[in-house]
Backbone bond lengths (Angstrom), bond angles and torsions (degrees), N, CA, C in turn:
res aa  C-N    CA-C-N  psi(-1)  N-CA   C-N-CA  omega(-1)  CA-C   N-CA-C  phi
1 M - - - 1.418 - - 1.513 110.83 -
2 Q 1.289 118.20 -39.14 1.478 120.59 179.45 1.516 109.09 -66.85
3 R 1.348 117.30 -37.37 1.463 118.35 179.97 1.544 109.06 -66.11
4 L 1.333 117.24 -39.94 1.485 121.34 178.63 1.526 110.95 -61.32
5 I 1.313 115.41 -46.02 1.501 120.28 -179.76 1.549 108.78 -61.96
6 S 1.294 117.69 -41.05 1.471 121.10 -179.02 1.522 111.72 -63.38
7 R 1.398 115.22 -40.24 1.472 119.66 179.24 1.517 110.62 -67.84
8 L 1.364 116.01 -38.77 1.499 118.37 -178.51 1.475 110.53 -69.72
9 R 1.378 119.06 -39.00 1.431 118.90 179.22 1.526 115.18 -61.66
10 A 1.335 113.36 -24.43 1.450 116.46 177.81 1.555 112.76 -69.76
11 R 1.338 116.45 -18.27 1.403 123.63 -177.91 1.547 117.58 -112.12
12 V 1.304 115.63 -34.35 1.431 119.35 -176.10 1.559 110.77 -138.04
13 D 1.347 116.61 161.24 1.437 120.80 172.66 1.481 109.19 -71.30
14 L 1.335 118.51 129.85 1.405 122.00 -173.77 1.520 110.34 -138.09
15 R 1.321 115.57 133.61 1.475 121.40 179.93 1.538 107.58 -127.13
16 V 1.319 115.48 126.99 1.420 122.35 -178.50 1.544 107.69 -103.93
17 V 1.334 118.68 125.13 1.405 122.66 177.99 1.502 110.64 -124.71
18 Q 1.345 117.00 155.44 1.449 120.61 -179.54 1.517 108.70 -82.11
19 T 1.364 113.38 135.48 1.439 118.47 175.59 1.545 112.30 -77.05
20 R 1.325 117.01 162.70 1.466 118.50 -179.17 1.546 111.50 -66.27
21 Y 1.324 114.20 -38.81 1.471 120.45 177.35 1.492 111.16 -126.60
22 S 1.358 116.69 151.91 1.455 121.02 179.02 1.527 108.73 -78.19
23 L 1.362 115.11 157.67 1.438 118.98 176.24 1.519 113.20 -60.82
24 A 1.316 114.24 -38.59 1.477 117.92 178.91 1.527 112.41 -63.53
25 T 1.321 116.81 -35.65 1.475 119.67 178.37 1.519 112.36 -69.77
26 L 1.337 116.01 -39.00 1.474 121.06 -178.64 1.516 107.95 -73.35
27 N 1.305 121.76 -41.99 1.466 122.85 178.54 1.546 109.63 -62.24
28 R 1.344 114.64 -39.82 1.528 118.89 -179.78 1.545 107.99 -61.53
29 D 1.369 116.38 -44.31 1.439 118.67 -175.50 1.507 112.65 -72.02
30 V 1.348 116.42 -31.07 1.494 117.03 172.43 1.527 111.74 -58.25
31 L 1.374 114.62 -46.62 1.452 119.28 178.87 1.577 113.66 -63.37
32 R 1.357 112.96 -35.18 1.436 116.13 177.67 1.549 112.31 -67.07
33 A 1.347 115.13 -36.71 1.416 120.65 176.99 1.494 112.83 -65.62
34 I 1.355 116.08 -43.22 1.454 121.38 -179.38 1.580 110.14 -62.79
35 S 1.354 116.74 -36.78 1.416 119.53 -178.31 1.504 115.06 -91.92
36 S 1.353 115.54 12.31 1.474 119.73 -175.71 1.535 113.07 -80.98
37 G 1.326 118.69 -15.07 1.471 120.18 -176.96 1.486 111.56 81.09
38 S 1.332 117.41 16.72 1.479 119.64 179.11 1.503 116.33 -99.76
39 G 1.393 114.65 13.92 1.425 118.70 178.33 1.554 114.94 84.19
40 V 1.313 115.21 16.16 1.475 119.94 175.93 1.487 109.68 -77.69
41 A 1.375 116.23 122.08 1.418 122.19 -175.32 1.520 112.49 -91.82
42 G 1.333 116.53 -28.16 1.506 120.44 -177.53 1.502 107.17 -177.36
43 G 1.335 116.17 -179.93 1.443 120.50 178.74 1.516 110.58 177.07
44 Y 1.287 116.48 177.08 1.484 123.52 -179.27 1.536 108.13 -160.43
45 P 1.382 114.23 156.61 1.446 118.71 176.77 1.558 110.74 -71.07
46 L 1.260 118.14 141.76 1.449 123.22 174.12 1.542 108.75 -61.94
47 T 1.302 118.29 141.97 1.477 120.06 -174.74 1.471 116.76 -60.60
48 D 1.352 117.83 -24.77 1.471 120.90 -179.69 1.522 111.05 -91.06
49 G 1.321 117.65 3.94 1.490 120.31 178.44 1.526 115.35 74.08
50 S 1.347 115.88 16.29 1.477 118.34 -173.83 1.523 113.02 -91.16
51 G 1.288 118.50 -6.89 1.496 122.38 -175.54 1.494 111.00 167.71
52 I 1.360 116.15 -159.61 1.468 121.52 -177.47 1.527 108.58 -130.25
53 H 1.339 115.45 155.30 1.451 123.15 169.71 1.494 107.52 -110.68
54 L 1.358 116.64 135.65 1.468 123.04 178.86 1.525 110.18 -120.94
55 S 1.374 113.04 143.72 1.468 120.00 171.92 1.527 105.55 -104.02
56 V 1.348 117.45 126.77 1.438 123.77 -168.30 1.510 108.94 -121.66
57 H 1.298 116.87 132.13 1.496 121.90 169.66 1.554 106.16 -68.93
58 A 1.325 116.20 96.73 1.473 120.61 -177.17 1.497 107.39 -150.61
59 P 1.368 115.51 148.95 1.497 120.05 -177.35 1.516 114.68 -75.94
60 S 1.276 116.60 -15.40 1.506 118.07 -175.99 1.553 108.79 -153.54
61 A 1.325 112.43 167.18 1.525 118.82 176.59 1.523 107.74 -65.73
62 R 1.311 119.79 -32.17 1.413 121.11 -177.63 1.540 110.50 -65.72
63 S 1.343 114.91 -42.99 1.450 120.10 178.30 1.526 111.06 -64.44
64 A 1.380 116.16 -38.95 1.458 117.56 176.32 1.469 114.50 -65.95
65 A 1.384 115.71 -33.68 1.409 119.34 179.76 1.607 110.80 -69.14
66 S 1.299 114.71 -28.29 1.449 119.47 178.26 1.569 108.93 -68.99
67 V 1.361 114.46 -40.45 1.472 115.53 174.95 1.490 113.42 -66.86
68 A 1.378 118.05 -37.54 1.451 119.73 173.85 1.499 113.73 -57.89
69 S 1.380 117.67 -41.42 1.412 120.02 177.77 1.528 112.99 -62.26
70 A 1.328 115.27 -41.39 1.440 119.16 178.77 1.516 111.67 -65.10
71 M 1.387 116.11 -39.44 1.457 118.13 179.24 1.490 112.90 -69.54
72 R 1.386 117.34 -32.76 1.498 119.52 176.09 1.529 110.39 -59.22
73 S 1.365 114.53 -47.66 1.454 120.56 178.18 1.496 112.11 -60.71
74 R 1.335 117.95 -40.44 1.480 121.54 -175.55 1.482 111.91 -75.33
75 L 1.359 117.85 -40.02 1.485 121.24 -171.17 1.547 110.33 -96.19
76 G 1.294 118.61 -26.07 1.434 121.38 179.83 1.539 112.73 78.56
77 I 1.359 117.93 22.23 1.421 121.64 174.71 1.529 109.75 -130.99
78 P 1.378 117.47 164.75 1.434 117.63 176.66 1.571 110.57 -70.33
79 V 1.357 114.26 139.81 1.405 121.53 -176.38 1.503 109.80 -135.74
80 V 1.334 115.85 132.71 1.450 123.64 174.68 1.528 106.94 -116.07
81 A 1.347 119.91 134.26 1.390 122.42 -177.63 1.593 111.46 -132.75
82 T 1.311 115.43 141.58 1.472 120.82 174.87 1.535 109.89 -129.74
83 P 1.345 118.19 153.80 1.427 117.28 178.72 1.497 113.43 -66.67
84 S 1.325 121.98 145.66 1.424 126.16 172.70 1.492 107.89 -108.14
85 G 1.348 117.50 -176.35 1.442 124.63 178.87 1.517 111.99 -64.96
86 P 1.341 115.61 176.75 1.457 120.62 179.64 1.523 109.88 -62.56
87 A 1.346 114.34 148.10 1.463 119.03 -176.65 1.514 111.22 -76.02
88 V 1.287 118.03 -42.96 1.449 121.18 -174.56 1.554 110.34 -138.43
89 P 1.319 118.70 78.75 1.438 119.88 178.00 1.535 108.89 -71.12
90 Q 1.273 116.30 151.95 1.447 121.86 179.96 1.532 113.82 -78.47
91 Y 1.310 115.12 -29.79 1.464 123.22 -177.95 1.528 108.96 -132.67
92 C 1.344 114.44 162.19 1.460 118.18 173.48 1.516 111.67 -59.88
93 A 1.330 115.27 -41.12 1.480 119.26 178.27 1.520 107.05 -77.73
94 V 1.363 116.16 87.83 1.447 120.21 -172.16 1.532 111.09 -68.56
95 P 1.351 118.48 160.10 1.505 119.46 -179.21 1.477 110.81 -51.81
96 K 1.328 114.98 141.14 1.518 127.11 175.93 1.527 111.36 69.66
97 S 1.358 119.51 9.30 1.447 121.08 173.47 1.516 108.90 -93.06
98 H 1.331 117.48 169.04 1.464 120.89 177.99 1.502 107.30 -121.27
99 A 1.272 118.28 29.79 1.466 122.79 -177.13 1.541 110.39 -76.33
100 T 1.340 117.71 97.06 1.430 121.10 -176.16 1.523 110.97 -127.06
101 L 1.276 122.67 11.60 1.467 124.31 -176.96 1.552 108.37 -74.05
102 G 1.266 114.98 156.00 1.473 121.49 -179.72 1.494 113.48 -91.95
103 P 1.368 117.82 -157.19 1.461 121.88 -177.00 1.518 111.92 -48.88
104 G 1.315 114.22 142.13 1.449 123.39 179.33 1.542 112.93 86.62
105 S 1.347 115.22 31.96 1.457 120.17 177.98 1.514 109.61 -131.84
106 R 1.320 119.61 171.29 1.424 123.37 178.78 1.495 112.45 -52.90
107 C 1.335 116.52 -44.91 1.440 124.02 -174.43 1.520 113.52 -83.37
108 Y 1.329 116.87 -12.90 1.477 119.99 -176.73 1.521 106.97 -142.19
109 D 1.302 114.76 65.29 1.479 120.39 -178.01 1.517 108.55 -84.82
110 L 1.326 116.45 157.07 1.414 121.23 179.61 1.559 108.73 -131.20
111 E 1.301 117.86 151.15 1.426 121.98 177.59 1.562 108.75 -67.64
112 N 1.346 122.45 129.92 1.514 122.02 12.64 1.518 110.96 -81.39
113 F 1.332 115.43 127.45 1.482 120.20 -172.05 1.507 112.44 -69.26
114 W 1.359 114.53 147.90 1.484 121.26 -176.89 1.533 108.38 -111.69
115 G 1.285 115.98 150.06 1.451 122.89 175.11 1.540 113.58 -59.95
116 G 1.300 116.15 145.01 1.505 119.43 178.34 1.574 109.67 93.89
117 D 1.312 116.76 -1.06 1.467 118.40 179.27 1.542 112.73 -78.59
118 V 1.303 117.07 162.94 1.460 121.48 -179.69 1.572 107.33 -84.25
119 I 1.309 117.05 133.66 1.452 118.48 174.32 1.550 107.82 -127.02
120 Q 1.295 113.41 141.67 1.511 119.59 -177.96 1.487 112.12 -131.26
121 S 1.345 115.97 148.60 1.435 119.40 171.95 1.575 103.79 -125.68
122 P 1.318 118.72 177.90 1.442 117.43 174.79 1.540 112.89 -62.35
123 Y 1.313 118.72 -10.57 1.457 122.11 -175.17 1.509 117.16 -113.34
124 V 1.359 116.78 -34.45 1.454 119.78 -170.20 1.536 109.66 -138.14
125 F 1.337 113.76 168.68 1.401 126.10 -179.91 1.528 108.20 -127.53
126 C 1.330 119.00 113.69 1.428 122.06 -170.94 1.602 108.73 -135.10
127 S 1.327 114.51 -169.44 1.466 122.45 176.10 1.477 112.68 -131.69
128 G 1.300 115.68 147.35 1.444 122.28 177.35 1.544 110.16 -78.80
129 G 1.355 115.80 149.30 1.436 121.82 178.06 1.555 108.87 -101.67
130 F 1.264 118.31 -149.46 1.459 121.83 -179.47 1.555 110.88 -69.31
131 G 1.293 117.28 147.81 1.415 122.11 167.64 1.547 108.15 -75.36
132 V 1.354 117.61 133.09 1.487 119.36 -176.93 1.522 108.05 -136.83
133 H 1.353 113.77 170.92 1.426 119.42 173.33 1.534 108.45 -139.14
134 N 1.327 118.49 155.13 1.506 119.93 177.01 1.511 109.22 -97.60
135 P 1.299 118.47 176.22 1.454 120.26 -178.12 1.531 114.86 -57.96
136 A 1.297 117.44 -23.76 1.470 121.32 177.95 1.496 112.83 -83.82
137 G 1.317 117.44 -5.64 1.489 120.01 177.08 1.504 111.09 97.57
138 G 1.359 121.81 -3.47 1.437 120.48 178.55 1.513 112.10 -64.84
139 E 1.320 118.10 139.32 1.434 123.19 -177.53 1.557 113.70 -100.12
140 Y 1.271 117.70 137.91 1.457 122.78 -175.62 1.582 109.82 -140.20
141 L 1.281 114.31 158.58 1.466 123.22 171.23 1.511 105.83 -111.49
142 M 1.340 116.68 115.07 1.456 118.00 -179.65 1.559 110.27 -74.68
143 T 1.325 115.49 151.51 1.444 120.48 177.51 1.511 105.89 -154.78
144 A 1.358 116.65 -172.37 1.472 118.75 178.69 1.514 111.53 -96.03
145 A 1.343 114.29 141.34 1.466 118.73 -178.81 1.520 113.51 -59.19
146 H 1.421 113.59 -28.58 1.462 113.83 179.78 1.511 115.18 -73.42
147 C 1.373 114.38 -4.23 1.487 116.00 173.67 1.533 110.46 -73.88
148 A 1.311 116.17 -16.76 1.545 120.62 -175.32 1.537 109.77 -84.39
149 Y 1.303 115.94 50.24 1.497 120.74 -178.86 1.527 108.95 -100.58
150 N 1.319 115.44 131.75 1.490 118.00 -178.26 1.535 110.98 -111.75
151 G 1.246 115.28 19.68 1.502 120.62 178.36 1.525 113.25 101.17
152 S 1.383 116.48 -15.88 1.435 118.38 176.65 1.534 112.56 -144.70
153 A 1.282 120.07 -16.82 1.430 125.43 -178.54 1.528 112.35 -153.60
154 Y 1.375 114.38 168.66 1.443 120.99 175.48 1.472 109.39 -104.42
155 V 1.349 114.79 118.35 1.506 117.63 -167.92 1.537 108.71 -138.37
156 N 1.346 115.22 160.26 1.430 120.16 172.01 1.564 108.89 -80.92
157 G 1.348 114.33 164.38 1.454 118.26 170.94 1.512 117.22 94.76
158 I 1.354 116.68 -7.88 1.496 116.45 -179.24 1.557 108.62 -73.94
159 S 1.312 116.97 132.81 1.448 122.18 -178.72 1.509 112.23 -85.25
160 F 1.352 115.94 141.14 1.463 120.40 178.18 1.509 110.00 -122.15
161 H 1.368 114.86 153.18 1.459 121.80 177.43 1.529 108.28 -139.08
162 N 1.323 115.36 166.32 1.447 123.22 171.91 1.544 107.27 -128.10
163 G 1.280 119.13 144.77 1.476 121.36 177.89 1.475 113.12 163.48
164 Q 1.367 114.23 149.86 1.465 120.76 178.08 1.476 114.52 -68.83
165 D 1.335 118.49 -37.59 1.453 122.84 177.19 1.569 107.32 -152.56
166 P 1.346 115.46 169.74 1.470 118.92 -174.84 1.522 113.36 -54.96
167 A 1.314 115.17 -30.70 1.548 117.72 -176.00 1.531 109.12 -73.65
168 H 1.322 119.45 -15.44 1.458 120.70 -179.15 1.506 115.03 -124.29
169 W 1.352 115.00 22.17 1.494 118.56 -179.21 1.547 108.56 -62.22
170 Q 1.276 115.52 140.91 1.457 124.09 173.88 1.548 107.91 -110.67
171 G 1.295 119.73 107.86 1.445 121.24 176.07 1.550 112.56 -62.77
172 I 1.287 116.19 130.50 1.494 119.73 -178.25 1.494 108.74 -100.38
173 G 1.368 121.03 -57.43 1.414 124.36 -178.59 1.510 111.38 155.60
174 A 1.285 116.46 -179.91 1.472 121.74 -177.53 1.542 111.17 -102.60
175 I 1.301 114.72 133.18 1.432 122.82 -171.65 1.528 110.88 -68.17
176 T 1.358 117.40 141.05 1.445 125.56 -178.79 1.501 110.27 -133.14
177 D 1.317 116.69 175.34 1.433 125.85 174.71 1.518 114.89 61.32
178 V 1.320 113.99 36.47 1.489 123.89 177.49 1.527 111.42 -94.19
179 P 1.347 122.47 128.49 1.419 122.38 -5.81 1.577 108.86 -91.69
180 G 1.315 113.85 130.44 1.434 118.21 -179.43 1.513 113.33 -81.91
181 E 1.318 115.41 175.36 1.475 120.93 177.75 1.515 109.19 -63.86
182 H 1.395 112.34 133.89 1.458 118.82 179.74 1.545 114.16 57.96
183 D 1.326 116.62 36.95 1.460 121.17 -179.27 1.542 112.96 64.91
184 W 1.300 116.35 25.44 1.483 119.81 175.95 1.518 111.77 -85.88
185 A 1.276 117.17 150.47 1.485 123.69 170.11 1.557 105.87 -147.30
186 A 1.308 116.21 168.09 1.470 119.76 -178.45 1.511 110.58 -137.99
187 I 1.290 115.94 145.18 1.496 124.61 177.94 1.549 107.60 -115.92
188 P 1.340 120.33 114.38 1.434 121.54 178.29 1.514 109.37 -60.84
189 A 1.315 118.98 117.48 1.492 120.71 -178.95 1.551 107.20 -167.08
190 G 1.298 115.11 156.27 1.435 120.13 172.12 1.517 111.54 -68.46
191 T 1.303 118.94 125.09 1.456 122.30 -174.21 1.581 107.84 -130.15
192 G 1.360 110.42 156.15 1.492 117.55 179.99 1.533 111.68 -113.21
193 D 1.299 115.40 -171.17 1.464 120.99 -170.93 1.560 110.04 -105.19
194 Q 1.395 116.06 24.54 1.426 118.97 -179.21 1.557 110.82 -119.38
195 I 1.300 116.64 161.07 1.465 120.62 174.11 1.551 107.75 -139.04
196 Y 1.290 115.47 132.35 1.435 118.47 179.50 1.526 112.89 -60.52
197 Y 1.350 114.57 139.42 1.485 118.87 -172.53 1.511 106.41 -140.73
198 G 1.302 114.85 125.54 1.451 118.43 179.93 1.490 110.81 127.17
199 P 1.330 117.92 -156.29 1.429 124.71 -171.11 1.542 112.20 -52.75
200 G 1.318 117.38 136.28 1.460 120.53 172.22 1.518 111.04 -78.85
201 I 1.297 116.00 -179.19 1.518 118.56 -175.48 1.495 112.63 -69.19
202 Y 1.379 119.80 -23.47 1.442 119.59 175.57 1.511 112.56 -77.69
203 S 1.319 118.40 -8.02 1.415 123.27 -178.32 1.530 112.08 -118.79
204 G 1.297 117.94 16.99 1.468 121.10 176.03 1.467 117.60 110.31
205 D 1.387 118.87 -4.85 1.430 120.92 179.98 1.540 111.59 71.37
206 T 1.337 115.97 179.37 1.502 117.78 -177.38 1.514 110.83 -157.39
207 H 1.362 118.51 146.93 1.390 125.90 168.15 1.558 109.57 -93.05
208 T 1.355 116.89 -14.06 1.484 121.23 -172.64 1.500 110.84 -69.53
209 T 1.370 116.18 142.50 1.424 119.80 178.59 1.563 108.05 -138.38
210 R 1.276 114.10 165.44 1.494 123.58 171.86 1.559 109.73 -127.65
211 T 1.277 116.62 146.15 1.424 121.85 -179.73 1.531 110.69 -79.84
212 V 1.299 117.54 132.49 1.493 119.56 176.04 1.508 106.50 -84.06
213 A 1.350 115.60 128.44 1.477 118.06 -171.37 1.563 108.26 -128.36
214 G 1.287 116.68 47.06 1.474 118.57 178.47 1.498 110.36 -150.37
215 S 1.324 114.95 171.44 1.456 121.74 179.54 1.533 108.40 -154.26
216 T 1.343 116.50 170.19 1.464 120.78 179.12 1.512 107.82 -123.88
217 Q 1.346 114.33 167.07 1.453 120.26 176.82 1.557 113.00 -105.57
218 R 1.323 114.03 11.17 1.454 119.16 -177.27 1.524 110.51 -96.84
219 R 1.326 117.90 -149.86 1.415 122.22 -175.25 1.550 111.61 -63.24
220 W 1.408 114.82 -41.41 1.399 119.30 -177.39 1.484 112.45 -108.59
221 A 1.314 121.15 142.75 1.467 125.35 170.07 1.486 108.45 -122.79
222 T 1.355 116.42 140.57 1.442 121.86 -179.53 1.495 111.20 -66.50
223 R 1.351 115.24 145.36 1.495 121.31 166.30 1.500 108.54 -70.46
224 S 1.331 118.72 90.79 1.404 120.39 -171.40 1.587 109.16 -119.49
225 A 1.344 113.95 161.38 1.398 117.92 178.03 1.523 111.15 -72.02
226 S 1.310 117.77 -27.17 1.480 121.49 174.93 1.498 110.57 -123.18
227 Q 1.301 118.81 110.08 1.459 123.41 -176.83 1.585 110.45 -83.64
228 D 1.303 117.30 49.62 1.459 122.32 -179.03 1.508 106.38 -74.73
229 P 1.384 119.65 115.92 1.460 119.55 -177.75 1.461 114.99 -66.12
230 S 1.374 118.44 -13.35 1.443 119.91 179.99 1.561 111.88 -90.79
231 A 1.375 115.72 -7.73 1.434 116.48 179.80 1.492 114.99 -71.44
232 A 1.317 117.33 153.32 1.457 119.17 -178.07 1.570 107.23 -93.87
233 C 1.340 116.28 139.23 1.407 121.33 178.05 1.565 107.86 -78.57
234 C 1.213 122.95 127.97 1.483 125.22 3.22 1.505 106.54 -141.17
235 A 1.337 117.31 106.26 1.413 122.21 179.63 1.514 111.05 -73.52
236 I 1.316 117.31 152.47 1.433 122.12 179.64 1.494 108.74 -125.37
237 S 1.334 117.56 121.39 1.460 120.48 -176.52 1.514 111.04 -75.51
238 P 1.344 116.47 143.27 1.491 118.71 176.82 1.473 113.71 -69.65
């Protein structure tokens, strides 16, 4: 960070100020909110360090505001909350969506699975991240650790599937590596080098994809068309 600041100061006027709360404090409180049992699906620190934003399984903005108020009292920091999607939809085509596309779409993905697909467990409704592999060649679909919720705790071993209805469910695998670094988790599954790009399921779903063209030098590398070890994770080709 100091090297970055030094480089920037050589080009622009730059002023560094202390935030109200540290990043570590805000990240800790986001995780506390997620594990509070209040319907918090996810969250992140506000960019100015003044508090946190939470996504809440709630039917209205008013209900989400009520959760925000409770979290402010509990955590002692400013909290903003907005409603998120349904907690446990019965089908991939969630109520009020127009997701009716067949195989090769977010709602009806097939192995090898692509990033941006819909993943479901008996408890939650989430989305898949990039397809990755480890140094041994094992393939995984990245997702968020907070997707590993079983109704009372965040645990390994919850099975996920994708599919428009029970007759066409595609089993993906059981979530592992919970809680991973930066809220990461991984599902062992065959994955490809594509990611869905375009309308989400509330806007009609999509068959359109983009090729992932990057990799990392850490524990995970993306399933990319070009495994260039110098590439930055995760570029998407047009």
